[in-house]
N, C-alpha and C positions, 0 to 999 in steps of 0.2 A: 331418410337420415335419422329422424327421431325414433323410428321403429327399431332400427339397427342398434342405436345406443341403448334404448330401453331393453332390448333383447340381451345385450351383453351384460347390462346391470342385473337383469333377472338371473342370468346364469351365475354371476358372481355371488349374489345374495343367497341363491339356493345352495351353492357350494358352502358358503359360510354357515348357513343354517344346518346343513347335514353334518358339517364338522362339529358344530356345537352339540348336536344330538349325539354324535358318536362319542364325544368327550365326556358325556354324562351330565352336561349342564342343563338339568331338567327343572330346576327350581324357578326359572324365569318363564312367565306365561302371560298371554294376552287374554284378559277376561272380557266376555261379551262377544268373542269371536270364536269360530266363524258365525256369521249372522247375515240377515238380509235386511236392507234398509230401503225405504221408499222416498222418492222425491218427485214433485210434480214438474211437468215441463214448464219452460219459460221462467224457471226460478232464477232469482237474482243471485248475486254473490253472497257468501256467508250463510246460506240456508243450511240448517243442520240436517244431516242425513242419518248419522248413527253415532252413538257414544260408547266407548270401551275404556277399559283400564288396564294397567300393567301391574302384575304381581311380581315382586323381586325376591330373590333368594335370601335366606337369613344373613348371609354374609354382608358386610358393610359395602354395598355397591349401589350405584345409581344408574339410571338410564343413560346410555351413552348420548353424547351431544349429537343432535340431528336426528334422533330416533324418537318414536317410531316413524316410519315413512312408507309411502306407497311405492313399491319397487317395480310393480308392473300392473297392467290392467288388460282385461280382455272384453271387448276390443280396446285398443290403445286410445287413451283420451287424457286430456289435461283439465277435465271439468271438475275434478275433486282434489282435495288436499286435506292434511291432518293439522288441526290447531290444538295446542295444549289447553286443558281446562284446569280443574282442581288438581291436587297432588296426585300424580300418577294416573290422571284421567285425561282422555283425549277425545276430540270431536272430529268426525269426518264431515266436512262442509263443502258446498259448491264454490267454484272459483268464478263463475260467470263468464268464463272464456273456455270453450264456446257455450252459448246459450243452449240449454237442453231443449230439443224439439222432438216431440213424440212422433210426428209425422215424417220427419226427414232423417232421424238418427236412430241408432240401435236403442231398444227399449230396456236392455239389461247390460250391466257392466260388472265383471268380477275383478275386485281390487285385491291384490296381494299385499298385505301389511306385514312389515318386518320390523322387529325390535331387537335391540342388543344393549347389554349393560356394560359397565366398566370392568366387570370380572370376566367378560368374554362369553357370557351366556346369551342365547338368542332364542327367538321364537318367530314363527311365520304362520299367519292365518289369512283367510279369505273372507272379504266382505262383498256380498252380492247386492248391487244397487239396482232397484227396479224403477223405471221411469213411468210415472202415472200420467195418463192422457188427461188433458183438460179441454173441455169443450170451448171453442172459440166462435164468436158470432160470424155470420156470413158477411161478405163484402161485395159492394157494387164495383163494377168495372166499366170501362168506357167513359162516356160523358158524365154519367151519374156518380162517378167515383169521387169527385171532389167539387161538384157544382150543381146548381139548379138548372134543369133542362127546360128551355122555352120551346114550345111547339105551336106553330101557327097553322090554322086551317081556315079555308074560305067558307064564308056562309053560303047557304043555298046548295044547289045541286053540283056545284063545282067540287065539293068535297063530300062524296057519298059516304055512308057509314062503313066502317071497316078499321083495319089496323092502322094506327097512327104512330106507334113507337114500340120498339123491342127492347125490353130490359135485359141487361147482361150482368149476372151476379154469380158468385161461387161460394162454397163453404170449405174451410181448411180441412174438416174431417170427411169431406166428400159425402155428406149426408143429404137426404132429400130436402129440397127447399120448397116453400110455399109462398105465394105472393098475395098481397091484399092492398086495397086502396081505401084511404080515409080522407075526408068524410065520404060516406057511401053516396055515389052519384048515379042517377039514372041515365046520364048521358055517356058515361064511360064505364068500361069493364076491364078487369085484369085477369088473364087466364093463368093457370098453374105453370105455364111455360114462360111467363113474364111478358106476355103480349098485351099492350094497351090498345084498346079499340074503342071507336066512337059508335054510339048506338043509333044516331039520328043525324039529320041534316040540321044545321044550326041557322038561326035567324038572328042577325046582328042587332036588329032593333028590339027584339023581344027577349032574347037569351042574354045571360051575362057575357060580357066580352071576354074576360079571362076566367079560366077554371084552374083552381089550385088542387092538384092531386098529390096526396102524401102516399107514396108507394113504400110498402113495408115488405121485406123478405125475411122469412123465419126458417130456422133449421128444425130438426126433429126433436131437439131438446128444449126448444122454446126461445133460443137466443135470436134476436132480430136486429135489423138495421133499416132506417127509414131515410128516404130522400124525397125531395119535392120536384114535381113536374108541373109546369105552368102551361096551360093550353090557351092560346089566344085566338079569338074568333076575329077574322079579318072581314071588315065590312066591304061590300061591293055596291057600287051605285052607278048612275049614268048622268049625274049632275056635275057641271064644271064648277070647281071651287072659285072663290073670288077673294081678292086681297082687301083687308080692312085697314092696312097701314097707308096713310096718305103722304108721309114724308118721302122725298126722293133724293135729297142731298144731305150728306153726312160729312163731318170733319173729324179727323183723328190725328193727334201728333205722332210723329215718327218714334220709333224705338219703344213702342208699347209692347209689353210682354205678351207672349202667346196666351190666349184665353181671354184677353180683354174684349168686352162686348162692344161692338160697333153699332149695331142696330138690332131691333127686334121686329121681324117681318111676321105679320099675322095674316091669316086667311080663314075663310069658313067654307064648309061644304053644305050646300042646301040639304043634302041627304042626312046630315048629322046635326041638325038644329036641336039645341037644348042639351047636347051631350059633348063630351070631350072630343075635339076633332082628331081624326086619325090621318090628317094630311101629312104628306112627306115633302120636305123642302130640300132643294138642292141648288147649287150654283152652276149654271150652264153657259159657257164652258167653265170648268173648274179654274179657280184662281189660286196661285201659289201663296198669296199673302193672307187670304181669308178662307174661312170655312163656315158652314151653317149647320146648326143642329137640325137633323132631318125631321124631328118631331115637333120642335118648338119654334123653329124659324129664327132662332137667335144667331146673328152673324157675329163671329168673334175672330180675333187675330190668330192666324194659324202659324205664322213664323215671323222672324224679325223683319221689320220694315225700315229700310235705310233710305231716307229721303235724299242723301248725298250720293247715292250710287245710281248707276244707270239701271233701268231707263227712267227712274223716278226723278233723276237729277233735272231732266228737261220736261218730263211729263208727270207732274205729281197727281193728276186726277186718275182714279181707277173706276172703271164702269163695271158693274156686276149685274148679270141677268139672273133674277131669282125665279126658280122654277118650282111650282107646287103641283103635287099630284095626289089625287085621292085614292090611288091604288098603286101598289108597287109595279104592276104590269097590266097594261090594257085598260087603265082607268082614265079619268078625265084630268086634264092638266090646264095650268094657266101660268103666265109669266109677267113680271114687271122688271124694269131696269132702274137701278139706283146708282148714284155716283158718290164715291168716297174720295175726299180731298185729303192728301197727306201733307200735314203742316211741318215746316222745318223747325228744328230745335238746335240749340247750341250744345251739341252732344260730342263734338270733336275738339280736342285741344289743338293748338297750333303745332304742326309737325315740321321738323327740319331734316334736311338731307344729311346733315352732320350735327352731332352734339359735342364733338370734341374738335376744336380747331387748333392747329399748330402753325404759328406764324414765325417768320424770321425777320427781324427788324434790325437795321444797322444802328450802331450806337450814335451815329452822326445824323440820324433822322431829325428833321425839323418839326417843330410844333405845328399843329394844324393838318398834318398829313393823315389822310383816311386810309387805314390799313385793311379794313374789312367792313362790308355791309351785310349784316346778318339777314336782312329782309330778302336778299337774293337767294337765300338758302332755306327759307321757311315759307309755309303756306297753311291755310285753314280750309279744309275741304267742305265745310258747311256751305249751303247753297246761298242763303239770303243774308244780307246785312241786317243787324250788326253781328249776326252769329259768325260770320266769316272774317271779322276784323280783329286785329291783335296789335299789341305794342310790346316794346322791350323796356324792361326796368331793372333796377337793382344790380348795377355793375359794381361788384364787390370783389375782395380778395387782394392779394399782394400786387400792387401796381395800380390800384384804383385811383391813386393820386397822380398817376402818369397818363392814364387813358380815361376817356369819358365817352358817353353816348351824346352825339351832337348832330342834329337837334335832339332834344330829349324824347325818348321813345322811338327814335327813327331806326335804331339798329346799326348806325354807323359808328365804328370804333375809331376815335380820333385821338392823336397824340397831343397831350397838353403839357407834358413835363420834359425834363432833360434826361436822356438815357446814357450820357457819357460815362464810361467806366472810370475815367480819371476824376470825375467829380466825387469828392469824399461824401457828399450827401447821399449818393446812390448806393453806398455800401457794396459796390461791385456785384450787384445782383445780375446774374446771367439769364434768369428766366422769371417772367412774371406770370402768375396764375390768376385769371379773372373768371368770375361767374356772372353770367347775364341770365335774366329771366324773361322768357317770351310768354305773354299772358293775353287771354281773350279779353275783349272789351265788354262783352255781354256776360251775364251770369250763366253758369256758376263760376266763371273766371278760371277756366282751366289754365294750367301753367306747365312749363317744361324748363328745365335748367340747361344752359349751354355753357360749356367750359372752354375757355380760350387760353391757350398756352403760348406766350409770346417769348421767343428766345432772342436775346440780344446778341447780335453778331459783332464781335470786336473788330475795329478798324485799325490797321497799323498806321497811326498818325505821326509817330515820332521816330526819329533816327536814334539808334543807340548812341550813348555818350560815354566816353571814358572819364573816369574819376579825375585823372590828371591829364594836362595837355600833352605831356610827354613823360617818358620814364627813363631813368638812368640807373643801371645796375653795375656794380663792380664785382668782378669775379677773378679769383686767382687763376693763374694759368695752369696750376697743378690740380685744379678741381677735377674730380673723377667724373666719368660719364654716368649719367642718371641722376646727378645732383641737381637740386632745385636752386635757381639763382635769383628768383624773384617772381612776382605775380602782378599781372595787369587786371584791372577790373573795370567793367563797363555796366551801365544801367540803362534801362529802357522805361520811359514814362508810360508806355502803353500798359493798360491793364485789361484783362488778367495777364500776368507775366508769363510769357511762353518760352523763356529761356534765351540765352545768348550763346552763340558758338564763336569760339576764338580760333584764329588760324594765322599763320605767318605767310604773308603774300609776297614779301620781298626781303632781301638781305639775308645775312647769315651763312652765305655759301663760301666755299673755298675752292681751290683748284681741284681737289679730289672729291669733294662732297657738295651736293646741291644745298645742303643745309645742315649745320652742326648743332642747331637748336631745335627743340621740340616744345610745343605749347599744348597744355591740356585743353581740349576743345570745350570742355564744360566749366572748368574752374579758372582757367587763365594762368595756371602755373607754368612758368618757363623753366625748362630743364636743358642741360647740356648733354648731348649724346655723342660727342667726339672730344678728342684732346685739343686743348687750346695751346697756343704757342705765342707768347708775347713777342718773341723775336721775329715772328712772321707777320702777325696781325695784332695791333694793339687795341683796335676798336672795331666793333660791329654795330651797324645801324640797321635795325630790323623795322619792317612795316607790319604791324599787327592789325588784323582786321577783326572787328566784332560784327556779327550778323544776327538779326532776329528773323531770318528766313526770307525777309523781303527788303529790308533796308540795311545799309552797311555804314560802318564808320571805321576809320583807321587812326592809328596813333604811332608815333615814332618812338622806338625803344632803342636806347643806346646802351651797349654792353661794353664796358671798359675792362680790358684784360689787364690784370695787375701782375706786374713782373715779380717773379719769384726766382731765387737763385737755384735754378734746376739744371744749369749747364756746367759740365765739368770743363776745367781747363784742358785744352787739347794742344799738345806740344809736338814739335817736329825737331829732331826725330825722336820717336818714343822708344826706339830700341837702336842701340848703336854700339860698335866695337872699336876700341881705341888701343893703341900700343904706345908706351912711353919708356924712355930709358931710365934706368934705375937712378941715375945721377942727375935727373932733371931738377932744375933750380926751383926753389920754393917761390910761389907767387906766379909761376908761369901758367898761362892759359894752355891747357893740355891740347895739343894738336889744333889749337884755334877753335876747339869745340864750344858751341854755345846752344842754348835751348831757346827757341822762339815759341811762345805760347799765345794762344788766343782763347778767350772766353766770351761767348756771344752775349752773356748777360752781366758781365763784370768788366770794369775798366782795367787797363794794363797796370795801374798802380795797386790793384788789389791782390797781386800774386805774392805768395811766400814760397820759398824753395828750401827744402831740407831733405837730407839723405836719411831715409828711414832705416835701411839695413845695408850691410856689406861694407861699410866704411870703417874697416878695422884700423885702429890707431889714428883715426880721423886725419888721414892723409889728404882727403879731398874736401873741397867746399865749393859753393857757388857764389859768384859775385856779379851783381848785387844779390843778396839773399832775400830781398823783398822790395816791392814798390816798382817793379818793372816787368815787362813781358819778355825781356831778353836777359838771359843770365849766362855767364861764362863758367866753365869748369876750371877751377884753379887748384893747383897743387898747394896744399896748406902746410905740409911738413915733409921733410925729406925721409927717404926710406933708410932703414937701418937693419940690413940683413947680417952685417958682420957680427954685431953683438947678440944676435938672436932675437931682437925685439920684433922684427918682421919676419914672418915665415911664409906669407902668402904672396905668390907671384901673379896670380890671376884674381882680380877683384870683380865682384858682380855687385854693382850699386843699384839700389832701388830708390829713386828720387820721387818724393811727393811734392806736388804743386797744388797749393790751396788758394782759394779766392777770398780769404778772410783778413787780408792785411789791413783793410781800412776799418775793421770792426774793433771795438774796444774789447778788453779782456772779459768784461761782464756780458757783452752781447754775443761773444763767441760761444758761450755755453748754451744759448737758446736759438741762435740763428742757424739757418740751413746753410751748411758749408759743403761745397763740392770739391772733390780732390781728383787731380789728374796724376798719372804715373808715367815715369820714364825709367827704362832699364838700360844701364850702361855696363858693358863688359870691357874692363881695362886690363891689359896684359903688360906687366912690367918686364922690360927686356934687360937682362943682366949684362954687365960688362963682360968682355971675353975672359977676363981673369976672375970673374965672380963665380964662386961655387954655389950651385943651386942646391939648397938643403932639402928641398921638397920636390916631390915628383910633379913635374909640370903636366898640364893637360895637353893632349895631342889632338891636333886638328888634321884630319886626313883629307887631302884634296885628290880626288880621282879624276884623272884626265883620260877621256876616251877620244880616239881619233879614228875616223873611217878612212881606210886606205883601199884604193882600187887596185886589183891585180889583173893583169892581162890574161892570166891563165884561168880566171874565173869568169870567162865570157858568158857562160851559160846562165849566170845569175840574172843579169839584166834581161836576157832573152826570156827566161821563165817569168820574170816579173811582168814584162811587156805582154806576153801571151795571156797570162792570167788576168791582167788588167783589161785586155780587150774582151775576153770571155765574160768577165763580170759586167763590163759596160754593155755588151750586147744583150746579156740577160736582163739587165735593168731597163734597157731600151725596149725590149720585148714586153716587159710588164707595163711600162708606161704607155706603149702603143695600144696594148690590150685594154687598159683602163680608159684611154681616150676614145677608143673605138666603141667601148661599151656605153659610156655616158655622153660622149660628144661624137656622134657619127659624122665622118668627114664628107665633104662634098665630093662628088665624082671628079677625079682629076686624071690627067694622063699619066700612064705608068712611067716611072722614072727609075733608072737603075741606081741603086745606092752607091754612093761614093766610098771608095776604100782608101784609107790613108795608112801609110806605113809609118809606124812610130819611129821616130829618130832616136838613136842612142844618145843618151846624155851622160855626161860624166857625173859620177856621184860626188856631190860636194862634201867636203870635210866638215864635220860638226864636232864641236867640243861641248861636252856635257859635264856640268858641275853639280854635284850633290852636296847639299848642306842642310843641317837640321835647325829648325826654328824652335826656340824654347821660350818659356815665360810669356804665355798668351796675355795680350793686353785686352781687357774688357773695356771697349770704348763706347758702349751704349747701354741703356737701361730701358726697362719696360715693365708693365704690370701684367701678371698672369690673370687672364679674364675669369678663371674659375676660382682660384684660391684668393685672388686679390693681393698676393705678395709681389714685391718688387724683385726683379732679377736683373743681372748684368749679362751682357753678351758681347761676343767679338763679331764685328760686322763682316769679317772676311771668312773666318772658319765656321762661325755659327756656334762656337762653344758658349755655354751659359753656366752661371752660378747664382745662387741665391744671394741677394744683396746683404741681408742681415747676418746669415751664418757663414757666408763665403763657401758653402758646400756646392760642389759641382752638380749641375743638372745633366745627367747622362744623356747623350744624343739619342740613344735608343728608346728613351722614355716617350711614350706616345702622348700627344697633346690631349689633355682631358676633354677639350671640346671635340676633337676627332673621335674620341671614344664614345662621346654622347651621340655620335651619328649612327650608332648601331641600333638605336631605338626604332621601333616599328610604328606604323600608323601615325606619322607626324602630321601636324596641322601646318600647312605652308602659309605663313602669315607675312611673307615678304618676297620681293622679287628683285633681281639685278640682271645686268647684262654681262655675259662672259666676254672679257676683253680680248680673247684670242679668236673665238669663233664668231663673236658678235651676236650670238643667240641669247634669248632671254631665258633665265631659269628662275624657279621658285625655291625658297629655302625656308626652313624652320629656325626661328631665332633662338630656340633653346637647345634643340638637339643637333642643329647643323645639317640635317638631312636636306637633300636637294633633288630636284627633278626638272627636266626640260619643260618649259611652259607650253610649247606647241604640241609635243608628242606625249606629254605626261610620263615619259620614260624616266625611271629613277637613275640618278647619278650615283653609282655604288659608292659606299663610304670609303672604300680603299682607293678610289681614284683621287689623285691629288687635285687640290684646288687650282683651277686654271690661272687664277690671279696669282697664287703663290708660285706657279711654274713660270709665269712671266717675270715675277720679281727675281726669281733665282737666276735669271739670265742677265740681270742688270750688272753693270761693272761694280767691282768691289769698292771702288773709291766713292760710290754714291752713298755709302753707309754713314752713320752719324760720326761726327768727329772731323779731324783735319787730315787732309792728305799731305803729301810731302811739299806740295806747292802752297799749303796754307789756305786752301779754298774751303770756306765753311759749307757744311751740308748737314742740316738737322732732319727735319721731317721730310723735306723734299730736296732732291739734288737740283742745284741750279743748272740751267742749260750750259753755262760755260764749263761747269765741272764735268758734265757728261761729255762734252766735246773734247775736253782735255784728256779725260780718261780714255776716250776712243783713240785719240792720237797716240797716247803713250802705249796703248796695247798694240797699235799697228807698227809702232817704231821698235818694239821689243824684238830682239833677235830670236830666232828659233831655239837657239841653245838656251837663252834665258827663260823662254816660256817652258821649255822642257825641264829646266832646273826648278822652276817654280812648281811645276806639276809634281816633280819628284819630291820636293819638300812637303807639299801637301799630302802626298801619299805617306811620307814618313811620319806625319802627325797622327795618322790612323784615326782621323775623326770621321765618325759616321754621319752621313747627311741626315739632318733632322727631317722627320716626316711632316706631313701637312699639319700645320698649326704648332709643331713642337719647336720652341725657340724662335718662332717667327712672329709671335704676337708683339714682342717688343722691338722688332726690327724697324728701323727708320727708312727702309727702302721705299722709294716713292710709289704711290698708288696702292700700297698694301692696305687691304680693307680690314679694319679692326673686327674682332669677333663680336657679333651682335650681343648686346646685353639682353637679359630676360625680357625687358620691356620692348615693345615693338616700336621701332622708329622707321617708318617708311621713307623718311628723307635721307637716311644714312645709306646711300648706295654709291658704289664706285662709279666714277665717270668713265665713259668710253675712251677718255684720253690716255688710259693706261696702255693702249697699244703703242703709243709713241715712246714708251719707256724701253721697249725691247731694242 
């Protein structure tokens, strides 16, 4: 890679140089080049090779930055570079990388030096660098390369004269080497090939024992290197050595470091009297714990000796057999046995299986209880007492005043204080941290710390207690759902406080709902989740339970429903038509008509009657006008059509009945006043001689009579045949359904019976059509989405806003039903379908529902089964009074339902048909699910759940009985 890069750079600079020459830029030149420089091998960095200078043109120009430089070399190398010197003077020096080596590298390098100035002129010259060889001393190889060589030879004829060692050396310049030995010895020679030879047989007793030979190797230029060779003469003899050491028993403490001297075994060889012995000592067999100097007989510790480990734990005495030999092989030998006793030291601290103990102690634990014995978890592996004895001291930390070591030093943790959380002196400490110290009895008193964490477990000792023995709350019957009506509070003396959960366990239910009250399980706030009615229930007694997860407490909560004037006077009849002669006497009760009114939350003396509209010229009045629930319609003034004072023959009176008669004028401005309405149509019948100046209204009575004709015999025949075919088809479908889902048991075949329908005479029916006008809004309710009050007609379902009197169109969808189109609802409540009896889940915000067992979604377009059941209830079960004066507010009384059923059964077909026709003529569209029904007082109707989740607010299965 480097060669390719340098080659490319060379080409570029050559091109630049040629271009500079062609352009005539000849004034720039390199002085002192081309030239040849010399440098010795092994030169270090920054060694000067050559110096040159640069001559610039007369123009004001300078040497370009980075120049001059070596653009190429032959062969390629990074061993040189150019450093600036004096002004326009430069030096070629070595880089030291790589080190120049005459023997392994090229001996000559051609460096191409290129220079350029700021005017664009350039020059290129070549510097030839010659590498000068330097003579290097020869080197030894093999054993002599870095150490002294020891040579052993036997005395006598066992080692005849001859070669004893071959020297291995070399010269970097590969020159001829010569070998020499100093001092000059007659016993040894060194040949020119490096062979060391002995010239005689040696005698150990007469000749020196060792010979020191300084071997020198020299190259042709006189450089040399010297190494030492020691020749040792080994003595041989036939005398058995003997031991001079008399001691046979030695003691040494354990854990002595390797190299510690245990004993010095000495021996002598009779053949070596008066000189240094050459005996060789050894331990036979070898012992892992001890070693012996083979020449001095000193026994020393070879490795760690642990008295507490096997086998020394039980057998601390070690026997050593010392072997001495006066010749490495084939000589005379002798042996003695010594015993080394290993003494025990206190070298181990007490050790415990655990140093962190975690205990759980009940807060009701009694003093004197032993929770932990530390001695069961600790031991000292030292062998002998007192080295293996220990004690426990220093019980410190948080809780040291609650626990102690008893008896002292025993390691038994004993409770001496009170742990009760409810004791204010304990500061409700849930965990105590203690530190105990286990310590040796003997020196050097090794210690270890033990940490004990004692967690105090609270005990539920006390029952929760309510702050009051009982609670009484007063709430208005018109309080809206979700409103808070009071709070119960309980405390628990147990510490730490784990919280109290509140719940309603009894009371607060109605016929339709299991509980119309809800309590916050954490705070104890009581809320109302359904409508209250003073006229139905004046007092609720709840049993509220407080629980701390183990113990319970209950309290009685009385909720008094405060009466509010929220019922309208309901009068019968509320719509009536009368006819009077024009000459009726003043003061006469018109056709004996009277209004009978009932108000469930007001006395009969609270009614006031006045005609709001239609009483032109004040011809009509009611008597009494106040203070009674019965008032008669009285003609107050005579009619005067002759003079033109009266022009109206048909009067439509709108009568208001208020329940504020007993209130003072000042209280009427602030009190809640309810108003009932009655509409009367009065027709004034003129005398036969009276000329009617105005166009009277026309009432058309259509009489329809069904007449049977003998010539139309085919009509009943076709009706009979069609009925039979339809009946047969329906029977076929029923049988197919039964056979599919309820397979019949095998039975004998029976022929179906055929009955011939008898001809019946068609009964004559009279059908009357009449138009009802002036819808009476006899109920009120709150829209669950907007919170606004609206009025409704319990029969037709018509609605209007209470404050603006604007009609709520029947086609407007219920906002709650619209919310059911939301996806991915969270089903946070459940209820039972009163028709199918199946359980379904619902979302309290969106109204989405699904069957609980199959998880199939009940599509939003499907009508509420509860609403469908309610729609089949008799019209007389709505809020207000029926013709018989039977009260029915939130729930129809059983007598009212029975009476309505009897009236429906007693109604003639013609009347039922007329009623149907009248309802068709009103052209009222049936409200959809939730539209206009939220305020309906039909029994069993479930109110739309508020955004808060109230699991208690569920319709009861008793709704089936309403159908």
